[in-house]
Each structure stands twice: as C-alpha cells, then as structure tokens.
Biotite code that builds the C-alpha atoms (Angstrom):
import biotite.structure as struc

atoms = struc.array([
    struc.Atom([9.820, -8.882, 5.949], chain_id="A", res_id=1, res_name="MET", atom_name="CA", element="C"),
    struc.Atom([6.145, -8.370, 6.652], chain_id="A", res_id=2, res_name="SER", atom_name="CA", element="C"),
    struc.Atom([4.424, -11.068, 8.724], chain_id="A", res_id=3, res_name="SER", atom_name="CA", element="C"),
    struc.Atom([0.961, -9.557, 8.583], chain_id="A", res_id=4, res_name="TYR", atom_name="CA", element="C"),
    struc.Atom([-1.624, -8.986, 5.948], chain_id="A", res_id=5, res_name="ALA", atom_name="CA", element="C"),
    struc.Atom([-4.726, -6.730, 5.890], chain_id="A", res_id=6, res_name="VAL", atom_name="CA", element="C"),
    struc.Atom([-7.733, -8.949, 5.740], chain_id="A", res_id=7, res_name="VAL", atom_name="CA", element="C"),
    struc.Atom([-11.001, -7.540, 4.532], chain_id="A", res_id=8, res_name="ARG", atom_name="CA", element="C"),
    struc.Atom([-9.506, -4.149, 4.425], chain_id="A", res_id=9, res_name="TRP", atom_name="CA", element="C"),
    struc.Atom([-9.230, -3.648, 8.104], chain_id="A", res_id=10, res_name="GLN", atom_name="CA", element="C"),
    struc.Atom([-7.870, -6.571, 10.295], chain_id="A", res_id=11, res_name="THR", atom_name="CA", element="C"),
    struc.Atom([-4.181, -7.298, 10.521], chain_id="A", res_id=12, res_name="LEU", atom_name="CA", element="C"),
    struc.Atom([-3.650, -11.045, 10.624], chain_id="A", res_id=13, res_name="LYS", atom_name="CA", element="C"),
    struc.Atom([-0.660, -13.303, 10.242], chain_id="A", res_id=14, res_name="GLN", atom_name="CA", element="C"),
    struc.Atom([-0.639, -15.720, 7.370], chain_id="A", res_id=15, res_name="PRO", atom_name="CA", element="C"),
    struc.Atom([-2.100, -19.135, 8.121], chain_id="A", res_id=16, res_name="LYS", atom_name="CA", element="C"),
    struc.Atom([0.955, -21.008, 6.844], chain_id="A", res_id=17, res_name="THR", atom_name="CA", element="C"),
    struc.Atom([4.668, -20.359, 6.547], chain_id="A", res_id=18, res_name="TYR", atom_name="CA", element="C"),
    struc.Atom([4.328, -20.322, 2.721], chain_id="A", res_id=19, res_name="SER", atom_name="CA", element="C"),
    struc.Atom([2.068, -17.284, 3.059], chain_id="A", res_id=20, res_name="GLY", atom_name="CA", element="C"),
    struc.Atom([4.918, -15.172, 4.288], chain_id="A", res_id=21, res_name="ARG", atom_name="CA", element="C"),
    struc.Atom([6.817, -13.154, 1.704], chain_id="A", res_id=22, res_name="ARG", atom_name="CA", element="C"),
    struc.Atom([10.258, -11.564, 1.567], chain_id="A", res_id=23, res_name="THR", atom_name="CA", element="C"),
    struc.Atom([10.411, -8.820, -1.063], chain_id="A", res_id=24, res_name="ILE", atom_name="CA", element="C"),
    struc.Atom([13.790, -7.565, -2.260], chain_id="A", res_id=25, res_name="ALA", atom_name="CA", element="C"),
    struc.Atom([13.661, -3.805, -2.773], chain_id="A", res_id=26, res_name="LEU", atom_name="CA", element="C"),
    struc.Atom([16.218, -1.519, -4.344], chain_id="A", res_id=27, res_name="LEU", atom_name="CA", element="C"),
    struc.Atom([17.907, 0.899, -1.880], chain_id="A", res_id=28, res_name="PRO", atom_name="CA", element="C"),
    struc.Atom([15.980, 3.811, -3.447], chain_id="A", res_id=29, res_name="LEU", atom_name="CA", element="C"),
    struc.Atom([12.696, 2.069, -2.846], chain_id="A", res_id=30, res_name="ALA", atom_name="CA", element="C"),
    struc.Atom([13.657, 1.398, 0.783], chain_id="A", res_id=31, res_name="VAL", atom_name="CA", element="C"),
    struc.Atom([14.635, 5.048, 1.310], chain_id="A", res_id=32, res_name="ALA", atom_name="CA", element="C"),
    struc.Atom([11.314, 6.180, -0.229], chain_id="A", res_id=33, res_name="ALA", atom_name="CA", element="C"),
    struc.Atom([9.296, 3.891, 2.045], chain_id="A", res_id=34, res_name="LEU", atom_name="CA", element="C"),
    struc.Atom([11.302, 5.020, 5.105], chain_id="A", res_id=35, res_name="GLU", atom_name="CA", element="C"),
    struc.Atom([10.640, 8.699, 4.268], chain_id="A", res_id=36, res_name="SER", atom_name="CA", element="C"),
    struc.Atom([6.885, 8.015, 3.959], chain_id="A", res_id=37, res_name="VAL", atom_name="CA", element="C"),
    struc.Atom([6.823, 6.254, 7.301], chain_id="A", res_id=38, res_name="LEU", atom_name="CA", element="C"),
    struc.Atom([8.450, 9.317, 8.953], chain_id="A", res_id=39, res_name="ARG", atom_name="CA", element="C"),
    struc.Atom([5.637, 11.383, 7.542], chain_id="A", res_id=40, res_name="LEU", atom_name="CA", element="C"),
    struc.Atom([2.784, 9.180, 8.748], chain_id="A", res_id=41, res_name="ILE", atom_name="CA", element="C"),
    struc.Atom([3.926, 7.536, 12.022], chain_id="A", res_id=42, res_name="PRO", atom_name="CA", element="C"),
    struc.Atom([0.427, 7.654, 13.555], chain_id="A", res_id=43, res_name="LYS", atom_name="CA", element="C"),
    struc.Atom([-0.701, 4.980, 11.111], chain_id="A", res_id=44, res_name="HIS", atom_name="CA", element="C"),
    struc.Atom([1.768, 2.423, 12.445], chain_id="A", res_id=45, res_name="GLY", atom_name="CA", element="C"),
    struc.Atom([1.968, -0.524, 10.111], chain_id="A", res_id=46, res_name="THR", atom_name="CA", element="C"),
    struc.Atom([0.024, 1.008, 7.174], chain_id="A", res_id=47, res_name="ARG", atom_name="CA", element="C"),
    struc.Atom([2.356, 2.623, 4.600], chain_id="A", res_id=48, res_name="VAL", atom_name="CA", element="C"),
    struc.Atom([-0.050, 3.874, 1.924], chain_id="A", res_id=49, res_name="PHE", atom_name="CA", element="C"),
    struc.Atom([-2.528, 6.470, 3.087], chain_id="A", res_id=50, res_name="ILE", atom_name="CA", element="C"),
    struc.Atom([-5.365, 8.092, 1.162], chain_id="A", res_id=51, res_name="ASN", atom_name="CA", element="C"),
    struc.Atom([-4.217, 11.700, 0.800], chain_id="A", res_id=52, res_name="PRO", atom_name="CA", element="C"),
    struc.Atom([-7.837, 12.974, 0.696], chain_id="A", res_id=53, res_name="LYS", atom_name="CA", element="C"),
    struc.Atom([-8.861, 11.376, 4.049], chain_id="A", res_id=54, res_name="THR", atom_name="CA", element="C"),
    struc.Atom([-5.472, 10.968, 5.706], chain_id="A", res_id=55, res_name="ASN", atom_name="CA", element="C"),
    struc.Atom([-6.515, 7.417, 6.640], chain_id="A", res_id=56, res_name="ALA", atom_name="CA", element="C"),
    struc.Atom([-5.455, 4.029, 5.302], chain_id="A", res_id=57, res_name="PRO", atom_name="CA", element="C"),
    struc.Atom([-7.006, 3.028, 2.022], chain_id="A", res_id=58, res_name="TRP", atom_name="CA", element="C"),
    struc.Atom([-10.086, 0.835, 2.594], chain_id="A", res_id=59, res_name="LYS", atom_name="CA", element="C"),
    struc.Atom([-9.749, -1.420, -0.483], chain_id="A", res_id=60, res_name="SER", atom_name="CA", element="C"),
    struc.Atom([-7.745, -1.989, -3.662], chain_id="A", res_id=61, res_name="ASP", atom_name="CA", element="C"),
    struc.Atom([-10.721, -0.726, -5.660], chain_id="A", res_id=62, res_name="GLY", atom_name="CA", element="C"),
    struc.Atom([-10.611, 2.581, -3.847], chain_id="A", res_id=63, res_name="GLN", atom_name="CA", element="C"),
    struc.Atom([-6.914, 3.059, -4.756], chain_id="A", res_id=64, res_name="ILE", atom_name="CA", element="C"),
    struc.Atom([-7.666, 2.120, -8.389], chain_id="A", res_id=65, res_name="ARG", atom_name="CA", element="C"),
    struc.Atom([-10.620, 4.476, -8.753], chain_id="A", res_id=66, res_name="LYS", atom_name="CA", element="C"),
    struc.Atom([-9.269, 7.506, -6.949], chain_id="A", res_id=67, res_name="THR", atom_name="CA", element="C"),
    struc.Atom([-5.581, 7.366, -7.604], chain_id="A", res_id=68, res_name="ALA", atom_name="CA", element="C"),
    struc.Atom([-4.333, 4.831, -10.147], chain_id="A", res_id=69, res_name="TRP", atom_name="CA", element="C"),
    struc.Atom([-6.868, 5.317, -12.974], chain_id="A", res_id=70, res_name="ALA", atom_name="CA", element="C"),
    struc.Atom([-6.739, 9.122, -12.784], chain_id="A", res_id=71, res_name="PRO", atom_name="CA", element="C"),
    struc.Atom([-2.918, 9.060, -12.815], chain_id="A", res_id=72, res_name="ALA", atom_name="CA", element="C"),
    struc.Atom([-2.878, 6.862, -15.896], chain_id="A", res_id=73, res_name="LEU", atom_name="CA", element="C"),
    struc.Atom([-5.395, 9.066, -17.622], chain_id="A", res_id=74, res_name="GLU", atom_name="CA", element="C"),
    struc.Atom([-3.343, 12.187, -16.802], chain_id="A", res_id=75, res_name="ALA", atom_name="CA", element="C"),
    struc.Atom([-0.284, 10.523, -18.238], chain_id="A", res_id=76, res_name="ALA", atom_name="CA", element="C"),
    struc.Atom([-2.148, 9.515, -21.445], chain_id="A", res_id=77, res_name="GLY", atom_name="CA", element="C"),
    struc.Atom([-1.864, 5.817, -20.669], chain_id="A", res_id=78, res_name="ILE", atom_name="CA", element="C"),
    struc.Atom([-4.863, 3.493, -21.385], chain_id="A", res_id=79, res_name="GLU", atom_name="CA", element="C"),
    struc.Atom([-6.103, 1.696, -18.321], chain_id="A", res_id=80, res_name="TYR", atom_name="CA", element="C"),
    struc.Atom([-6.172, -2.099, -18.826], chain_id="A", res_id=81, res_name="ARG", atom_name="CA", element="C"),
    struc.Atom([-8.123, -4.463, -16.592], chain_id="A", res_id=82, res_name="ARG", atom_name="CA", element="C"),
])
C-alpha cells in the first residue's frame, strides 16, 4: 500500500484523510514486473516510472502522454481518445 502521492509533480505528501489512501490489488505477474523495475532503478527510491530519455522521474502526466503513450498507440495503429 502506498501512503504517499506526488503533488504538483515533485513533492511526496501523505493524503489528507484516511479515505485518500488506496490499496490496489495486483496480479502476481504485475508485482513481479514492478519489483524487477525497482531493482533497475534503486536510486530513484519511491518513484517507479522513470522517463527513459532523461533517466529521471516523469514531471507530469502530460509528459508521459505526449512522449510515451500517444506514440505507442500510434505505432500500434490504435486511435488516441481523449
């Protein structure tokens, strides 16, 4: 369970209320994939998803969408929906 959130793309803060905490059930394969990623990027600590071009944490969801998600959809021939 994660008890922190990235606020304004840089600051780790705890949720203000208990209801802001989330437990997310993952399949064993997803857990293994995340654990293998964490072994590759231990210097980033709590951040799992790293921008492969800068080797730094993503700065925003928009950055992920523009530089990774939309191009991946286009390469797969899938129309991007907003």
